[in-house]
C-alpha positions in Angstrom: -17.4 -0.7 -10.2 -17.4 3.0 -11.2 -14.6 4.6 -13.2 -13.8 6.9 -10.2 -13.4 3.9 -7.9 -11.2 2.1 -10.4 -9.1 5.3 -10.9 -8.6 5.5 -7.1 -7.6 1.9 -6.9 -5.1 2.3 -9.7 -3.6 5.3 -8.0 -3.3 3.4 -4.7 -1.6 0.5 -6.5 0.9 2.9 -8.2 1.7 4.7 -4.9 2.2 1.5 -3.0 4.4 0.1 -5.8 6.5 3.3 -5.8 7.1 2.8 -2.1 8.6 -0.6 -2.5 12.4 -0.2 -2.3 13.4 -3.8 -2.6 13.7 -4.9 -6.3 13.0 -8.5 -5.5 9.7 -7.5 -3.8 8.8 -5.3 -6.8 9.5 -8.2 -9.1 7.3 -10.6 -7.0 4.4 -8.1 -7.0 4.7 -7.6 -10.8 4.8 -11.4 -11.4 1.7 -11.9 -9.2 -0.3 -9.2 -11.0 0.7 -10.6 -14.4 -0.3 -14.1 -13.2 -3.7 -12.8 -12.1 -4.3 -11.2 -15.5 -3.4 -14.4 -17.3 -5.8 -16.3 -15.1 -8.6 -13.8 -15.8 -8.0 -13.9 -19.5 -8.3 -17.7 -19.5 -11.7 -17.6 -17.8 -14.9 -17.5 -19.8 -16.4 -14.0 -20.0 -19.5 -14.8 -17.9 -17.4 -16.3 -15.1 -15.1 -13.3 -15.0 -18.0 -10.9 -14.6 -19.4 -12.7 -11.6 -16.1 -13.0 -9.7 -14.5 -10.1 -7.9 -10.8 -10.4 -8.3 -8.3 -8.0 -6.7 -5.9 -7.6 -9.7 -4.7 -8.8 -12.9 -1.3 -9.8 -14.7 0.5 -11.7 -17.5 3.4 -14.0 -16.9 5.8 -11.7 -18.7 8.9 -10.6 -16.8 9.7 -6.9 -16.7 12.7 -5.6 -14.8 12.4 -2.1 -13.2 
């Protein structure tokens, strides 16, 4: 994926997240993304490159 495509996806993610008014929903989205990053980091590098995953995230809790 090109840098410009990644940049656009990041902007879309930020804009969508900003529109979430409910704090519980924001927390759920954050936890999901962190969980995806943790799973991605646990995969061997070759496996990660062949999969297309929609996001990433650790299991660290951050309150907005």
